[in-house]
C-alpha positions in Angstrom: -3.7 56.2 -58.7 -5.8 55.5 -61.7 -9.0 54.0 -60.2 -10.7 53.3 -63.6 -9.8 49.6 -63.3 -11.5 49.5 -59.9 -14.7 51.5 -60.3 -15.8 50.4 -56.8 -13.7 52.1 -54.1 -13.7 53.3 -50.6 -12.7 56.9 -50.4 -10.7 57.8 -47.3 -12.4 61.2 -46.5 -10.6 61.3 -43.2 -7.6 58.9 -42.7 -7.9 58.6 -38.9 -4.8 57.9 -36.8 -2.7 54.8 -36.9 -4.7 53.4 -39.8 -2.8 51.2 -42.3 -3.4 48.5 -44.9 -2.3 45.2 -43.6 -2.3 41.5 -44.7 -0.1 38.6 -44.0 3.0 40.7 -44.6 6.1 40.5 -46.8 7.4 37.0 -46.3 10.8 36.1 -47.7 12.6 39.4 -47.8 14.2 39.7 -44.4 17.5 38.6 -45.9 17.6 42.0 -47.7 16.5 43.9 -44.6 12.8 44.2 -45.4 10.6 43.6 -42.3 7.6 41.3 -42.5 5.1 43.9 -41.3 1.5 42.6 -41.7 -1.3 42.6 -39.1 -0.4 43.0 -35.4 -3.2 40.6 -34.7 -3.6 38.1 -37.5 -6.5 36.4 -35.8 -8.6 39.5 -35.6 -7.8 40.3 -39.3 -8.8 36.7 -40.2 -12.0 37.3 -38.2 -12.8 40.5 -40.1 -12.1 38.7 -43.4 -14.3 35.8 -42.4 -17.2 38.2 -41.9 -16.5 39.7 -45.3 -16.3 36.4 -47.0 -12.5 36.6 -47.7 -9.5 34.4 -47.2 -7.9 35.0 -43.8 -4.9 37.0 -45.1 -6.8 39.3 -47.5 -5.7 43.0 -47.1 -7.8 45.1 -44.7 -7.5 48.2 -42.7 -5.8 48.1 -39.3 -6.9 50.8 -36.8 -4.7 51.6 -33.8 -5.7 55.0 -32.6 -8.7 56.6 -34.4 -10.8 55.1 -37.1 -11.2 56.7 -40.6 -14.3 58.2 -42.3 -15.0 56.1 -45.4 -17.3 56.7 -48.4 -18.4 54.1 -50.9 -18.0 55.3 -54.5 -18.9 53.6 -57.7 -21.2 51.0 -56.2 -22.1 49.2 -53.0 -19.3 48.0 -50.7 -19.7 45.5 -47.9 -17.4 46.0 -44.9 -16.8 44.1 -41.7 -15.5 45.2 -38.3 -13.5 43.1 -35.9 -12.1 44.3 -32.5 -13.4 46.4 -29.6 -14.5 49.4 -31.7 -17.8 50.7 -33.0 -18.9 52.6 -36.1 -21.7 54.8 -37.5 -23.3 54.2 -40.8 -24.3 57.5 -42.5 -26.8 57.2 -45.3 -27.4 59.6 -48.2 -29.8 61.7 -46.1 -27.3 62.1 -43.3 -29.1 59.7 -40.9 -26.7 57.8 -38.6 -27.2 54.4 -37.2 -24.7 52.4 -35.0 -22.8 49.5 -36.5 -21.6 47.0 -33.9 -18.2 45.4 -33.9 -17.9 41.8 -35.1 -20.5 42.4 -37.8 -20.9 43.6 -41.4 -22.6 46.5 -43.1 -23.2 47.3 -46.7 -22.6 50.9 -47.8 -24.5 52.0 -50.9 -22.9 54.3 -53.4 -22.3 57.6 -51.6 -22.9 56.3 -48.1 -20.3 56.7 -45.3 -18.9 54.8 -42.4 -17.3 56.6 -39.5 -15.1 54.1 -37.6 -14.5 54.7 -33.9 -11.4 54.3 -31.8 -10.5 50.7 -30.8 -9.2 49.5 -27.5 -5.9 48.0 -28.7 -6.2 47.2 -32.4 -9.2 46.7 -34.7 -9.7 45.7 -38.3 -12.0 46.6 -41.1 -12.2 44.1 -44.0 -13.8 44.7 -47.4 -15.6 42.1 -49.4 -13.1 40.9 -51.9 -10.2 42.6 -50.0 -8.5 45.9 -50.5 -6.9 45.7 -54.0 -4.1 48.1 -53.9 -1.1 47.0 -56.0 1.2 44.5 -54.1 4.8 45.6 -53.4 7.2 42.7 -52.8 4.3 40.3 -52.7 2.2 42.2 -50.1 -0.1 45.1 -49.7 1.0 45.7 -46.1 2.0 49.2 -45.1 5.5 49.7 -43.8 5.7 53.4 -43.2 9.4 53.7 -42.6 10.1 52.6 -46.2 7.0 54.1 -47.8 5.6 50.6 -48.8 1.9 50.1 -49.1 0.8 53.5 -48.0 -3.0 53.9 -48.2 -4.1 56.0 -51.2 -7.1 58.3 -50.9 -9.2 55.8 -52.9 -9.0 52.2 -51.9 -9.8 49.9 -54.8 -12.4 47.2 -54.0 -13.8 44.2 -55.8 -17.2 44.6 -57.4 -20.2 44.0 -55.1 -21.4 40.4 -55.4 -25.0 41.4 -54.9 -25.5 39.4 -51.7 -26.9 41.9 -49.2 -26.9 39.5 -46.3 -25.4 41.1 -43.2 -23.4 38.8 -40.9 -22.7 39.0 -37.2 -20.8 37.0 -34.6 -22.7 35.8 -31.5 -19.7 36.8 -29.3 -16.4 38.6 -29.8 -13.3 36.6 -30.6 -11.1 36.8 -27.5 -7.5 35.9 -26.6 -6.6 33.9 -23.5 -5.7 35.6 -20.3 -2.7 34.8 -18.1 1.0 35.5 -18.5 2.5 36.1 -21.9 4.3 32.9 -22.8 7.9 33.0 -24.0 10.7 30.7 -25.1 14.2 31.3 -23.8 16.2 33.7 -26.1 19.6 32.9 -27.7 21.4 35.2 -25.3 19.7 34.2 -22.1 23.1 33.3 -20.7 23.7 37.1 -20.5 21.4 37.1 -17.5 22.0 35.4 -14.1 19.4 33.1 -12.6 18.0 35.7 -10.3 17.3 38.1 -13.2 15.6 35.3 -15.2 13.5 34.5 -12.1 12.5 38.1 -11.7 11.5 38.3 -15.4 9.2 35.3 -15.0 7.7 36.4 -11.7 7.5 40.2 -11.5 4.8 42.4 -13.2 5.9 44.8 -15.9 4.1 47.8 -17.2 3.6 49.0 -20.7 5.0 52.5 -21.3 3.8 55.1 -23.8 6.8 54.3 -25.9 5.1 51.9 -28.4 4.3 51.7 -32.1 4.1 49.0 -34.7 7.9 48.4 -34.4 7.9 47.5 -30.7 7.0 48.5 -27.2 9.0 49.3 -24.1 8.3 47.9 -20.6 8.8 49.5 -17.2 9.5 47.3 -14.2 12.4 45.8 -12.3 15.7 46.4 -14.3 17.0 43.3 -16.0 20.7 43.6 -15.3 23.2 41.8 -17.5 25.9 39.7 -16.1 29.6 39.8 -17.0 28.8 38.9 -20.6 27.5 42.4 -20.9 24.8 44.3 -22.9 26.4 44.3 -26.3 26.6 41.5 -28.9 27.5 41.1 -32.5 24.2 42.1 -34.3 22.2 39.0 -35.3 18.7 38.2 -36.5 15.6 39.3 -34.6 11.9 38.5 -35.3 8.6 39.8 -34.1 8.2 38.8 -30.4 11.9 39.1 -29.6 12.5 40.6 -26.2 15.7 42.7 -26.2 17.3 44.1 -23.1 19.6 47.2 -23.7 22.2 48.4 -21.2 19.5 50.3 -19.1 17.8 47.0 -18.3 14.4 48.1 -19.7 13.0 45.4 -21.9 11.9 46.1 -25.5 9.4 43.7 -27.2 9.6 43.8 -31.0 6.5 43.7 -33.1 5.5 43.4 -36.7 7.5 46.3 -38.2 10.7 45.4 -36.3 14.1 45.5 -37.9 15.7 42.3 -39.1 18.9 42.4 -37.0 19.7 43.8 -33.5 22.7 44.2 -31.2 21.1 43.8 -27.8 21.0 40.5 -25.9 17.7 38.6 -26.4 16.4 37.3 -23.1 13.3 35.6 -24.5 10.9 35.4 -27.5 7.1 35.7 -27.2 5.4 32.6 -28.7 3.4 33.2 -31.8 0.1 32.4 -30.2 0.5 35.2 -27.6 2.1 37.8 -29.8 -1.3 39.3 -30.9 -2.2 40.0 -27.3 0.5 42.6 -27.0 -1.2 44.8 -29.7 -4.2 45.2 -27.4 -2.3 46.5 -24.4 -2.6 50.1 -23.4 0.1 52.3 -21.6 -0.1 51.5 -17.9 -1.4 48.0 -18.4 0.5 45.3 -16.5 1.8 42.0 -17.9 3.7 39.0 -16.7 5.8 36.4 -18.6 6.1 32.6 -18.3 8.7 30.4 -19.9 7.4 27.5 -21.9 9.0 24.9 -24.2 8.5 24.4 -28.0 5.9 21.7 -27.5 3.7 24.0 -25.4 4.2 26.8 -27.9 3.0 24.6 -30.7 0.0 23.4 -28.7 -1.0 27.1 -28.0 -0.7 27.8 -31.7 -3.0 24.9 -32.6 -5.5 26.0 -29.9 -5.6 29.5 -31.4 -6.4 28.1 -34.8 -9.1 25.9 -33.3 -10.7 28.8 -31.4 -10.8 30.8 -34.6 -12.4 28.0 -36.5 -15.1 27.6 -33.9 -15.8 31.3 -33.9 -16.1 31.4 -37.7 -18.4 28.4 -37.7 -20.7 30.3 -35.3 -21.2 33.3 -37.7 -24.8 33.8 -38.8 -26.9 36.2 -40.7 -28.5 38.8 -38.4 -31.4 37.4 -36.6 -30.3 33.7 -36.7 -28.5 31.5 -34.1 -26.8 28.2 -33.8 -23.6 26.6 -34.8 -23.0 25.0 -38.2 -21.0 21.9 -37.5 -20.4 21.2 -41.2 -18.9 24.6 -41.6 -16.7 24.1 -38.6 -15.3 20.9 -39.9 -14.7 22.4 -43.4 -12.8 25.4 -42.1 -9.1 25.1 -42.8 -7.7 27.9 -40.6 -4.3 26.7 -39.3 -2.6 29.4 -41.4 -4.6 32.2 -39.8 -2.9 31.6 -36.5 0.6 31.9 -38.0 2.7 35.0 -37.8 3.6 34.6 -41.4 7.4 34.6 -41.4 8.0 31.0 -42.5 8.2 29.5 -45.9 7.0 26.0 -45.1 3.5 27.0 -44.0 1.1 29.4 -45.7 -2.4 30.5 -44.8 -5.0 28.5 -46.7 -8.3 29.9 -48.1 -11.5 28.9 -46.5 -15.2 29.3 -47.0 -15.9 32.2 -44.7 -19.6 32.7 -44.6 -21.1 29.5 -43.4 -24.4 28.5 -45.1 -27.2 29.0 -42.6 
């Protein structure tokens, strides 16, 4: 890549593991077989972008296993961390100081940032966003098709000159409780006893997991006489498929666009990010809800994010900025990003203290 158009860059000196560029995703291309991709946790990406002063869907780095080692080149770069992960700021003299999650740090030219390993998934946002060339309307990485793969040098916007470091008074969290689902289109392939077991038993996340989906261990979900095969039809992130062995598969951001297994249920959009933070061996339960409760949960997620962003302050200050809370337009940040009628809206991220 020719970096001359972007003199300010982040050099990936070590790429880490499970690190990818993600944004809202590739909306509008599923009809030709292109998955949406995008952030596994859009709320955490929006939180990192808010700290960095960006719109909620600006491209950032998603970290799943081990964080990268980054070096600022061509000028200062301000970065923000969101998620349960820490980092080390390494200055020109090699001195290290910790950088807490849910805060920002400015790297001067030549300084490094070593990002740690998150529990679940974490995000690193850059002031102005990561400016790799969009492909099909998105910078999101979809490894299986070679789309959006991170280059060694990540182009960044020029530093604004504002050296204020921001921090959140508390982490952004997701609600506890069962994962809420809506009945799937092939729920009639499962008898009442199986549906009841699905909604009452505890399932365990297996090591078989990636950005495409995760597999669950637990009581087998046996099909009735309608069987385990269907004519392939559309699937979306959150779809819970049950193949012939009865072991449920929950599809995630990089999932295919069609599938041939019966779909017992679909995880509601507000709870889908929670799955990205589960670790192998973690238990989870499910609860059926209707469309009205799903919509209410989605609105609540947007409200919680707005409150969290309104509480951001420069280091050393405290309090909540009510005006910033009222001004925050964040409904889009709680959206998975696979619909045409609603799109994330920009907002003023760094509230005025």
